[in-house]
N, C-alpha and C positions, 0 to 999 in steps of 0.2 A: 694789392687788391684786397678789399674787405671781404673776407670769406662769408660772413653773415649776409652781406648784401648780395653776393653771388648766389647764395643758397635761396634767398628770397626771389631772385630773378628766375631761377630754375623752377621753383615750385609754382610761381605765378604763371609762367608760360606753360607748364604742364597742365595746370587747371584751365588756362585759357584755351589751349588746344583741345582739351576734353570737351569744354563747352561748345567750341566752334564746330567740331565734327559731329557731335551729338545733334546739334541744331540743323546742320547741313543735311543730314540723312534721316531726320526724325520721321518723315512720312513713309519711308521705304517699307518698313515691316508691316504697315497697315494699308498698303495700296489695295489689296483685295477688298478691305472694308470701305475704302474710298470709292472703289469701282461699283460696289453694291449700292452704297448710299446715293450716288449720283447717277447710276445707270450708265456707266462709261466702259469703254473697251480698255484693255491693258495699255495699248499704245497711247491713248489719250490721257489716262490717269498718270502715266509716267511723266507728264509735263510738270507735276509737282516736284520731281527731282531735277529734271532737266532745266527748269526755269531758274532754280537756285544755283546750279553749277554754271549756267550761262551768265548769270549776274556776277558770280565770282570771277569767271574768265575775263569778262570785258572790263571789270573794274580794277583788276589787280595792278595794272601799269599806272593808271591815273592816281590811284590812292597811294601807291608806292612813291610817286613823285610828290604828292601832297605832303606825305610824312616828312620828306626831306626839308620842306619849307616850314611847316608848323609844329613839327616834333612828333617822334614816333610813338611815345607813350600816349599823347593826346589822341592820335588817330586810332590806336589800338583799343583804348578804353571806350572812346565814343562809338567805334564800330561795333564792339561786342555788346554794348548797352542797347544800341538800336536793334541789333539782331535778336537779342533776348526779348525786347519789348514786342517785336513782331512775332516771335515764337509763342509768347503768351497770348497774343491776339488770335492766332490761327484757329484754335478750337471753336471760337465763337463766330466764325464766318460761314454762313450757310450757302454761299453762291460759289460754284467751282471756278469760274473765270477770275473772280476776285481773289480766291485762294492762290491761283497761279501768279497773279500780279504781286501779291504780298510775298510769295516765295522768291520771285525775281528780286524784289527790294531787299529781302533778307540775304540773298546771295551776294548782292552788291555790298551790303554792310559787312558780311563775313570776310570779304576780300580785304578789308582794312586791317584785319589781324593776320590773315594768311600771307599777305604780301609783305608785311613789315617785320614779323616776329624774328625771322632768321637774322636780318641785318641788325636789329636791336640787340639780340643775344650776342652776336659776334663782337659788336662795338662795346657793349657795356661790361662784358667779361674780359675784354682785352685779349681774347684768343686763348686765355688760360683754361685748360680742360674743356675746350669748346666741343670736342667730340662727345664727352659725357653729357654736357648740357644739351647738345643737339639730340642725343639719344633719348633724353627725358622728354624733349618736345615731340619727337616722332612717336615715342611711346604714348604720349597724350593724344595724338591724332588717331592712333590705332585703337586705344582704349575707348576714346570718345565715340568713334564710329561704331565700334562693336557694342559698347554699353547702351548707346542710344537705340540701336536696332533691337537689342535684346529687351530692354525695358519697354520700349514702345510696342513691340510685338506681344509680350506677355500681358501687359495691361490692356492693350487693344483687344485682346481676345475676350476680356470680361467687360470692358467699358467702351468698346467701339473706338473708331478712329479718333474721336475727340479726346477720350481718356488717354489713349496711347501717346498722342502728340503733346497733351498737357503734361503728362508724367515726365517726358523728356525735357520739356521747357522748364519744369520746376527743378530737375536735376541740374540743368545748365545754369539756372538762376543762382543756385548755391555756389557753383564753380565761378560764375561771373563775379559774385560779391567778393569772394576771396581774392580773385584776380585783381580787382580794382584796389583792394586794401593793400595787397602785398607788392604790386609792381612798383619799383622805385622810379623816380624821375631820372631822365638822362643826365649823365655827367660828361660823356665824351662826344656827344653828337654836336656837330657844328651845322646849324641850320643854313640852308642855301636858298636863294631866291628861285622861284619857279622859272625854268628856262627850257624851251622846246629844242634848242639847238643840239645839246649833247644827247638828249633823249632820242631825237630823230636820227642823229648820226649813228648811235649804237644800234637802233632798230634796222637801219639800212645795212649795216655791216652784218648783223645776225641773219638778215633775210638773203643776203647775197652769197652766203657760204652754202653751196649745194650739199655738202656733207651733213649739215645740221638737219636737213629735211628727213634724213633717216630716223633719228630719234624723235623728231616731231611727229612723224607718222606712226611710230610705235606708240607714242603717248595717245594720239587721237584714236587710232583703231583698237589698240589694246584696252583703253579705258572705256570706249564705246561698247566693246564686248563684255567687259567686266560689269559695268553698271546695268547692262541689259539682263544678264543672268540674275543678278541680285534683285532687280526690279520685278521680274516675272516668276522668280522661284516660288514665292508664296502662292501664286495662282496655280502652279503645277502641283505643289505638294498638297494643297487643300482640296483639289479636284479629284474625281475618280481617275485611276483606280487606287491612288494612294490614300486619300481622305485623311490626311494628317491634321490634327487639331491645330489651329493657328498659334496657340501658346507653345506647342511643341515644335512647330515649324520655325518659330523665331529662334530656337536654340541652334539652328544650323548656321546662324550668323557667327557662331563661335569659330567657324572655319576661317573667318577673317584673320584670326590670330596667326594662321600659317604664314601670312605675308611678313610678319615681324621677323620670323626665323629666316625665311628664304631671301629676303632683301639683304640681310647682313651676309649670308653665305655667298650670295651671287656676287657681291662686291669683292669679296676676297678671291673668289674663283676667277673673276675677270682679270684681276691683277696677275694671277698665276697662269691661266690658260688662254687669255686673250678676250677682249671685249666682244668681238663678233661671235665667237663660238658660244659663249655663255648667253648672249642675248638671243641667238637663234635657238639655243637649247631651252631657254625660258619660254619662248613663243611656242615651241613644240610641246612642252609640258602643258602649257595652257590649253592647246588644242586637244591633247590627250584627255585632260579633265573634262572638256566638253563632250567628247565621244563617250566617256564612261557614264556621263549623266543621261545618255540616251536610254539607259536601262530603266526598267520599271521596278527594280529592287531598291528600296529605301537605303539599304546599307551601301550598295554600289553608288547611288547618287551622292551620299555623304562623302564617300572616298573620292569620287570625281570632283566634288566641290572643293575639297581640301587641295587636291592636285591642281585644279584650275586656279584657285586663289594663290597658291604658292608659286605657280609658274608665272602668273601675271605680275606679282610684286617683284619677283626676281628680274623679269624683263624691264619693268619700270625703274628699278633701282639702277640697273646698268645703263639704260638709255638716258636717265637724268644725269648720271655721272659723266657720260659721254659729252653732253652739252657743256658741262662745266670745264672739261679738259680741252675741248675743241675750240670753244669761242675765244676770240681775242679779248685782251683786257678791256678794250674800249667797249666791247659788245657783250661782256659776260652777263651783266645784270639784265640787259634786254633779251638776250638769248634764253636766259632762265625764265623770264617772264613769258616769252613766246612759247616755251615748252609748257608752262602752266596753262597758257591760253589753249594750246592744242589738247592738253590733258582734259581740262574741264569743258572745252568746246566739244571734244569728242564724246564726253559724258552726256552733254546736253542733246546733241544731235543723235548720237548712237543709241541713247536710251529710248528716244521716241521711235526711231526707225526699227530698232530691235524689238520693241514692244509691239509695234504694228505687225512685224513679221510673225511674232508669236500668235497674235490674234488672228492672222490670216492663214498661216501655214502650220501652226502648232509648234511643239518643242523641236521636232526633227527639222522642220523648215528653218526655224530660227537658228538651230545649230549649224546647218549648212551655210547660212549667211555669215555667221560669226567666224566660222572656219575660213571662209573666203577673206574676211577682213584680216585675220591673223596671217594668212598666207601673203596677202598684199604687204603687211608690215614686214614680214621676213624678206620679201623681195626688195623693199626699200632699204633694209639694213645691208643687204648684199651690194646694192648699187652705191650706197654711202661708203661702204668699205672700199670698193673699187676706186671711187673718186678720191678718197682719202689717200690711197696708195699713189694715185697719179699725182696728187698735189705734193706729196713727199718726194716723189721721183723728180718732178719738175723743180722743186726747191733745191734738191741735191745737184741737179744739172746746172742750175743758175749759180750756185755757190762757187764752183771752181772758176766760172767765167768772171764773176765779180772779183774773185781773188786775183785772177790773172790780170784783170784790168787795173786793179789797185796796185799790183806789183809793177805793171808797165808804167803807170803814172808816177809811182815812187822812183823808178829808175830814171824816167825822164827828168823829174824834178831834181834828182841827184846830179844828173848830167848838167842841168842848167846851173846848179849851184857851183859845180867845179869850173864851168866855163866862165862864170862871173868872177 
């Protein structure tokens, strides 16, 4: 394996991930400015985030299949270029419904990189040091999401929502340019004709396994809670009694970095203490962070946000790993895609519903709703664990029966051989 080529792949995908997640969440830190400019409620303006994540969710599977036929590099580069062009267009659109439509299209384009990058990375590096390469890619997603929010929030405080969104798009443009130049063409990918049969078969297998609904619901309800908090946090911080300046409020997005630490620790803890315990613990920590943020003290809110963010990413890390371990080889790709669909679909629906709850009932009412979502996710985990144990028990019971039948068949065959 050419080490220089491998390094180019790692750096290119790091930059691509940074651009992708910066663009995906670019409007989030300036949602209060959007709401003021268009005279909208928090739940309505949250459509700018939900539309993009919905586009990503519904397009991930089709674009992943397209990449198998036309080439992964071509799909990734084309997708990121389209997403970047739409990002540069956003600040010049004065009509809110059109903004939402453009964000939906941008999310669809972003899916072309998000759905393909991991497969490209694994195939083109030959599995060598894949963990380190994946670590760089995940770091890019975290850094991109955090950097885009910080840059957009700080610039938006001085230049309005147009300036904030444009600043993020320009940052992403630089990353996109380097991504296009650095990303090598495939060497190991064998293109396959588009075929619905294997895709639909894998989807059926992933949907028929009742255990997988546990992590799917963790993804949907957990991400719905997470994106709700980050969508409306700016509204709460800049309103009485806190009255935090928008540029300073944007710094709270640094709490996003807590997820980088806890996601790694949670994976190790799950191997040692068991997946269910750690997953339930992560959901409990997430709820604890929500309760801490009920305080009117800025310091306690910051602590609560860090706890909330760390708990969510710990749960997300374990739930996504559960899907990879549980799904059959035939359904592994489709089960992963369904998890992403639940994750970003939960972000889309949950962000709007949670924002509407904040607009109607305030922060305390929204917190009560999100705690109910997290409790429902915990119940889903417990049910999935029970079903998993039952399936293992049933499998263990069938195994001796199959073995006995095979032994009887062997004995009979042996008898026939001797009689002949």
